[in-house]
N, C-alpha and C positions, 0 to 999 in steps of 0.2 A: 093096758094089754097090748098097746103096739110097742110100747117100749121094751116090754117083758118078751114079746115074740121076737123082737131083734136082736136083744141080748141072747138069746138062745141059739142064734145063727152062727155061722163063722163068719170071721171077718170079710171075706170076699162076698159072702152073699149080703152082708150087711151094706156094704159099698154100693151093690148093684140095687138094692131096696131103695135106698136113700136118694140115688139118681132118678130112678122112676119116679119115686115121689115128688122130687123137686119139679121134675118135667109137667108133672099133671098138677101141681099147686100153683107154681110161680104164673104161668099164663093168666090164670084166673085172678091173681094178686093184680098184674099190670092192666087187666081189663076193668078191674074195680076201681081204678083212678078216676076221681071225680074232676071234671074239668072245671067246675065252680071252685075247685082249692088252688088253680093255678092263676096266676097274675094274666091280666088280659094279653100281655104281650105274647106269653107261651101258648095260649088258647089259640090264637092264630097263627102262629108259628109252626103249629103240628101239621096243618094242612097246605101250608104256603111254602113251595120253595124259593119263589121269587117275591121280593117286597117291593112296594111302589114308594118312591122317594118323593119328597115335595120339590126338590130342584135337580138340577144335572149334577150326576156324580163324576163326572169329567174331571181330571186332573192333567190338564195337557202338558203345562211346562214340567210337572214333576215328571211324566213320562217322556218326555223329551230329555229332561236332563239325567235322569236316572240311567240312562244307556250307559254313560261314563261314568263310573264310581271309582274312586280311590281309597284305599285303605291308607289312613294317616297313623303313622308307626310313633313309638315314644309313649308319652303319656297324654296322647290325644291333643299334642301340639306339632305344629307344621311351620317350617321356614321356607319361604319362597324368594330364592335370590333373584335379582333382575340386574343386568349388565347396563348400566347407565352411561357409560363411557367406555370408549373403544382404547386398545392400545397402539402406540407406536407413531410414527410422522413418515410421511412419503412425500418426496418433492423431485424436481429436477434438477439437474446440474450441469455444468459446464465441462468439456473434455479435460480430463486431469483436473478438475475442481477439488476444492476443500470439502472435507465430509461435514456433515451437520453435527452440530453439537446439542441440538434440541431432542428432548425425550418427551413422550406422553404416555401416561400410566394408565392402566384401565381402572374403573371403579363399578362397584357392585352396590346396591342398597338391599335390605331383606324386610319382606313382608312377614310378619309373625302371627300366626293364629292358634288359638285354642278350641277345641270343638264345642259346640254348644251342647248342653245336656238337657235331655226331654224327657217328661214322663207322662204314662197316661194310666188310668185307673178306670176299672169299672166294678161295679158289686152285685152281689145276689143273695137273696135272702135264704135262711136255711131251709125255710118251709118251700119256696120255689125249687131248690136244688132237689129237696128229697121227693116232691111230686115228679120232678122230671125224670129221677134216677129210678123210677118204679118200670120204666118202659125204656129198653135201649134205645129205640127209635127216638122216642121222644126226648131223649137226654142229648142225644148226638144233633137233633135238630135245635134244641133249646142253644146248646153250645155254640153251633155255628152261626145261628141268629145272631147271639151277642158277639162273637168274634167279628162277624161281619159289619155289625153294627158300629163296633167302637172303631174298627180299621177304617171305615168311610168316614167317620169324624176326624179319625187322626190324619189321613191322608188329605182329607179338604182343608185341613188346617196347616199342613206342610205345604200344599199347593199355594196357599195364600201368603205364606212368608216367601215362598220362591217367586211368586208375581210380584212382590211389593217393590215400588218405585224408590222407597226411601230407606228400607231396613227396618222399618217399624212393624212389620207383620201385619197390616191393616186388613182387617175383614170386611171393612166397608168404611166408606169416607163420605161425610157431610157436604154437600155443594154449598150450603147456606145455612144459615141459623134455622133451628126447628127445635123448640123447645117443646115438645110434645111427646107422648109414648109411643105413637106411630112416626116414624123418622123416615125421610125421604133419604136416599143416598145416590150417588153419581154413578154408579155401576151394578151390575148383578153381585150381591153381596155372597161372600164365601160362608156365610152362616148358614145353619140349619136349624129347623124348631127344637127348642129345648138345649140349646148351646147355653151357656153360661158365659157373660161378656162384661167387658169394661169399657165404657165411653169415654176416650181420653180428651184432654185439653190439648189442641195442637199447638198452642202458643208456649208451652213448656215441656209436654210430651211427659211429664209425670203426676200431673195433678188429674184425678179421676173425676168427672163430672157424674156418673152414673157407675155406681160400683156392684159387681156380680149381680147383674140382671139377667133374667132368662127370656129368652126369645120365645115369644107365645105365638107369632104367626109371620110369615114372609109372603109378600105378593111380589112375585117375579117380574111380572110385566109392569106393574107401577114403580118397581124398584124402591118398595118402602119395607121396613122391619118394624115388629112392635116388640117392645120390651115391657116386662112386668113393673109393678110398682110406681111410684110418682113419677111425673114427668120431670125431666132433666132442666136445669136452669144454666143460663150463660153460655149455651152454644154457639159455636160460630162456624163458618166455612173451613174446611179442613180437619175439623175435629173427626175423630176415627175411632173404631170399634177393634177391640183386640180380645182375645180369650183372657177371661178374668184372670188376674194376678200375673198376667207377663211382664209387668213393671214392677220393679220390686227394688227398693234402696237405691234408686236413681239409674238404674240399668233396665233395659228392655232386652228381655231372652228370646229374641227371634233369631232364626237364621238370617243371613243377609240376602236380599233379593235380588234377581239378576237384573231388576232396574237400578238399583244402588250401586251395583258394579258398572253398569253402563253409565252412570251419571258421572259429571265432570267436577264435582263439589263435594265436600265431606258431608257424610250423614249426620244426624243431630246428636247430640252429646250424649243422650241414652243410648245411641248405639255405638259410638266412638268412631275414630278413624279406621278405615280399613286397613286391617293389618298392620295399624300403627303407624301407617304413612299419612302425613299431612298433604293432602292434594294442592292445598293453597300456597304452599311454601315455594319458595324459587328453587327450580332444579328437580321438581317433582311431576312435572309434566307428563312424564312415560306413565304415571300411575291414574291419570285421568282417562275416563271413558269419552265416548263420541256423543254429543247432544246437539241436535238441530231444533231450535225452538225458535219461537216468533214473540216473546215477550208476553205471552198470556194471552194474544189475540188469535183466535181459531182462523187456519187457512186450509185451503184444499190440499190434499196430498197429489202432488204431480210427479210426472216422470222426471223432471228436471231435478226436483227435491229429492227423489229417490237416488238419482245419479250423485248428487251432492253428498248424500251419504256413503254410498260405495267409494267414491272417490277419497273421501276423508278416512273410512277404514283402511283402505290402501296404502294411503300416504302414511298414516300414524301407526296402524297396526300390523302392517304387511300383510294382509289378508284380504279375502274376499267372505261375503258371509255364507254360511250354510243353509239358513233358513231364517223365515221371519214369522212374526205372530202379531196378531191384534184381536180384538173382540169382534163380536158379531156385526154390531152397529156400524163399524167402519166398512167391513166387507160389504153390508148393504149399501152403504153410500157409493162405494166406488165399484159395484158390480160391472157396471157398463163399460168403464175404463179397463178393468181387469182382463175382461174377457178377450181372448185372442183367436178366436176360429170364426170370423165373421166372413161371410163369403157373398158375393154380388153376381148374380146370372142375369145375362140380357138374352133378350129374345127367345125366353122359355117361359111359357105361360102353363101352370099345370096348380092343381089344388094343393094347399100346404099338407105334408105328411103323405102325398102321392108317391113320392120316391121311397118310402119307408123309412124318412127321418121321422124322430120325435119332435113333436111341437109342444109350446105351451110356456107358462112362465117358469122361472127358476133355472138352474143350473144342473147338468148331469155330474154327480159326484157331490152333492151337497148333503149327502148325509151326515157328514162331519164326524163319524165315528163316535157316536154318543155313547160311550162305556167308559168303565174305569181305566180299561187298558189303552183305550184310544188316544191317538196324537193329535187330533183335530185337523185330520186331512181335509183340503179342499181342492177344488179343480184349478185354483188360481196359482200363479207364480209372482214373484218381483225379480227382475232380472234373470229369471230362469231359475229361481231358487224357490223350494216349496214355501207357499203362506199358508200358515196353521191358525186355525180359528180356536182361540182359548176363551172362552165366553165370558170369564170372571177378570179378564185383564182389565187394568184401569182405563178410564175412559181417556179419549182423544190422545192415546198413544200407540205407536207403531215401534216394535223393536226386533233386532236382528242380531245374530250372534254367529260366532265360528264354534262348530262342535267341540273342535280340539281343546279349547282353551277356557272351558267353563264345566266344572264338574261337581258333584256333591261328594265331599270327603266324609268317611266314617272311620269308625275305630275297629272294623271287622265285621261290625254287624249292619247288614245293609238296610234293614228296616226296625222299626220299634219292635221289641220281641219281650215275650213275658219272662219275669227274672226266672222262673225255674228253668227255662231253655238256657239263659245267659250262663247261670251259675252251676249249669250241670245237675239240676234237681236237688241241690244243697238246700233251696229254698223252695216250700211246696208253691204249687199252681195257685192254690187257694189259701190266703192267709187270714188270720183271726182280725176281728175288729172289736169294737166296744159295745157292740149290739148283736143281734141274732143274724148276723150278715157276714159274707166272706168278701175279700178285696180281692182282685186280680190286677197286679201290676206290671206295666210295661216299662222299658226303659230304651234309651237310644242317645249316642252322640252323633253329631254331624254338623256340617256347614257348607255352605255353598262358596266353592273357591275358583279362583282363575290366575292362570300363571300370564295372561296378557288382557288386561282391563280394556286395551284399545283395539280388541278383537271384536267388537260390536258397535251397534249404533242405536241411539234412541231418538224417534221423531217426536217431538212433542207439539201440543197446541193443534192436533190435527181435527178437522171438522168431522163430526160424524152425521147421521142421516137425523 
């Protein structure tokens, strides 16, 4: 009947009637969506704009380094020339004396890099997508939830690699043998619940002690992580976790960490010599970072030690630091020494706070910018330079660097991006899989680079609280 009625109308009236019909019917269809048909994650994402996380979402070192990014041309390859020898001779001479016959030529060495490739992927079932798509608000909320979720995991992992002291991209490091499923680590782990990881043998950096294990629990305060499956065997101090399949064919596919750049030795064989330059070879001292260690014995961080580091960077790198960073336990240990606004008043007796000043424990400004965009600001300085709190930074370390000489190189895409955006919609956002799901793939090429490895300092063996 309705069809016959519409067919007798003119085309214009038919269009108007169909629009009115859609406005009446579609809202009722959206309201008819059963919440029980939607996976638990979406059920809770409908009404919550902000989600709670199991640990801090801060990515301090990434946020500090990302301010200076450089596009690397060519095929993702970059050559950094270093002048290691100056030209010419200069000397005094007698009046009317003979001219020198000596000549000295300049010399350079080149560090060569290829950007590391990275992939990220998440999937969504057809049913889940269909249920969310019946309501525009639900669909947008669901997509935002998934995008925010994967970005949080991606940038947490990127930050782990940038914080690495070795270039191995460690998510957490074991301080001792721990053949259990609940494993103690030596600092706040970069992992989050549900992440799939490998436990690597530090003796060769290629053997996997526990492969493709899912993180089922994290105790932030106790510094423990729990993995599924059987307990690993043969663990030892310095063994470490990485994202599953990071090491393949004897190669570790992580970005260089700033700690690896600041080191004075070569990284492990699975990482390779930075830029192809052997730091241990004669004449390559220009490529060594600055390290002040104590042979593995913990010692207090003192002003003398800080000045030694500042002088070393000035003498070798020709710069002073722009900023320093350490974890929260070090700040807690040295808070009394770092505070600089102590005042003593004589012949003045009054109740604390009577003058309007704030009293109590702690320090003003200790909010630490606990956010994804935060830079770990604290009220403290070292030699007048900002001291940042990176809660995930390795234990017993303080690092400093000059902003102009460390940067993230990329191929023109500054962050991991869906393939559909990279290839201008030649590839769909949702791609087919072998099951009733869609995959969403992201891609990125990047590397942490430096044109002056001596423009930084790494203090090791620093006692914590």
